[in-house]
C-alpha positions in Angstrom: 5.7 -3.3 -17.6 8.9 -2.1 -16.1 10.2 -2.6 -12.5 8.5 0.5 -11.2 5.1 -0.3 -12.7 5.3 -3.8 -11.5 6.1 -2.7 -7.9 3.3 -0.2 -8.0 0.8 -2.7 -9.3 1.8 -5.4 -6.8 1.7 -2.9 -3.9 -1.8 -1.7 -4.9 -3.0 -5.3 -5.2 -1.7 -6.2 -1.8 -3.0 -3.1 -0.1 -6.5 -3.7 -1.5 -6.4 -7.3 -0.1 -5.0 -6.1 3.2 -7.7 -3.4 3.6 -10.6 -5.2 2.1 -12.4 -5.3 5.5 -11.6 -1.6 6.2 -13.5 0.1 3.4 -13.4 3.8 4.7 -9.6 3.5 5.1 -9.3 1.8 1.7 -11.2 4.6 0.1 -8.8 7.2 1.6 -5.9 5.2 0.4 -7.4 4.9 -3.1 -7.9 8.7 -3.2 -4.3 9.3 -2.4 -3.1 6.7 -4.8 -5.3 8.1 -7.6 -3.8 11.6 -7.0 -0.3 10.0 -7.3 0.4 10.9 -3.7 2.3 7.7 -3.2 4.2 8.8 0.0 1.0 9.9 1.6 -0.7 6.6 0.6 2.2 4.5 1.9 2.2 6.3 5.3 -1.5 6.0 5.6 -1.3 2.2 5.1 1.5 2.0 7.7 -0.7 3.9 10.2 -3.7 1.7 9.5 -1.7 -1.5 10.0 -0.5 -0.2 13.3 -3.9 1.1 14.5 -5.8 -2.0 13.6 -3.1 -4.5 14.4 -3.2 -5.9 10.9 -0.8 -8.7 9.9 0.7 -8.6 6.5 1.1 -11.7 4.4 4.6 -12.5 3.1 3.5 -11.3 -0.3 2.3 -8.0 1.2 5.5 -7.6 3.1 7.5 -8.1 -0.1 5.4 -5.6 -2.0 5.7 -3.1 0.8 9.5 -3.4 0.9 9.8 -3.1 -2.9 7.5 -0.1 -3.0 9.4 1.5 -0.1 12.8 1.3 -1.7 11.5 2.6 -5.0 9.2 5.4 -3.9 9.7 6.3 -0.2 13.4 5.9 0.7 
C-alpha cells in the first residue's frame, strides 16, 4: 500500500470505531465513502463529532489529520 491508501484505510477504520454507536450516521458516511465522495464523508464526520460531542482518540485525531492534508486541504 502507498501513503494515500494507508491514510484512507486508517481513517476509515478510525471513523468506524468512532461512529460504532451511531449506526444511522455511520451508514450515511459509508455511502459517501463508497461513492468516493471523500470530502463529503469527511465533512459529515466533522459535523457528527460536533453534534454528538464525540471525543476522538489520539489515533483517530492522527488519522483525521493525515486524511485532511491528503484529501481535503
